[in-house]
C-alpha positions as CSV (number, residue, x, y, z in Angstrom):
1,M,-7.7,59.7,-41.4
2,S,-9.7,62.2,-43.2
3,Q,-9.5,65.9,-43.1
4,Q,-12.2,68.8,-43.9
5,V,-11.2,70.8,-46.8
6,G,-13.4,73.8,-48.2
7,G,-16.5,72.0,-47.0
8,T,-15.5,68.7,-48.2
9,T,-14.2,66.2,-46.7
10,R,-11.1,63.9,-48.1
11,K,-9.0,61.2,-47.2
12,I,-5.5,62.0,-45.9
13,S,-4.3,59.0,-48.0
14,D,-6.0,61.2,-51.2
15,S,-4.0,64.1,-50.6
16,S,-0.2,64.9,-52.6
17,C,0.9,65.3,-49.4
18,S,0.3,61.5,-48.1
19,E,3.3,60.7,-48.2
20,A,4.7,63.3,-45.6
21,Y,2.3,62.6,-43.4
22,A,3.0,59.0,-43.1
23,N,6.7,59.9,-42.7
24,S,5.9,62.0,-39.8
25,L,3.7,59.1,-38.0
26,K,6.7,57.4,-38.9
27,C,9.0,59.4,-37.6
28,L,7.4,59.6,-34.3
29,D,7.1,56.0,-33.9
30,K,10.6,55.8,-34.3
31,N,11.7,58.4,-32.0
32,K,8.9,57.1,-29.4
33,Y,7.2,60.6,-29.7
34,D,9.8,62.4,-29.6
35,K,8.5,65.7,-31.5
36,A,11.8,67.7,-31.3
37,K,13.4,65.1,-33.4
38,C,10.7,64.9,-36.1
39,K,11.0,68.8,-36.8
40,D,12.0,67.9,-40.5
41,A,9.5,65.3,-41.0
42,F,6.8,68.1,-39.9
43,D,8.4,70.8,-41.7
44,A,8.2,68.9,-44.8
45,Y,4.6,68.4,-44.4
46,K,3.8,71.9,-43.3
47,K,5.6,73.2,-46.5
48,C,4.1,70.4,-49.1
49,K,-0.2,71.2,-47.0
50,K,0.8,74.9,-48.2
51,D,2.1,74.3,-51.3
52,Q,-1.0,72.3,-52.1
53,A,-3.2,75.0,-50.5
54,S,-2.0,77.7,-52.8
55,C,-3.1,75.6,-55.9
56,L,-6.2,75.7,-55.2
């Protein structure tokens, strides 16, 4: 999967948040795509992305 960042396309696997991203997907799989059960995983990913953006 890729993501557009500042005019540059980056792969999620290149991101420092790739582990948090993978964890959120695993959670969805494990919980039959019940997003409510994965709130913590989504929040961790969002926080990572926010922290990463503040470093740019």
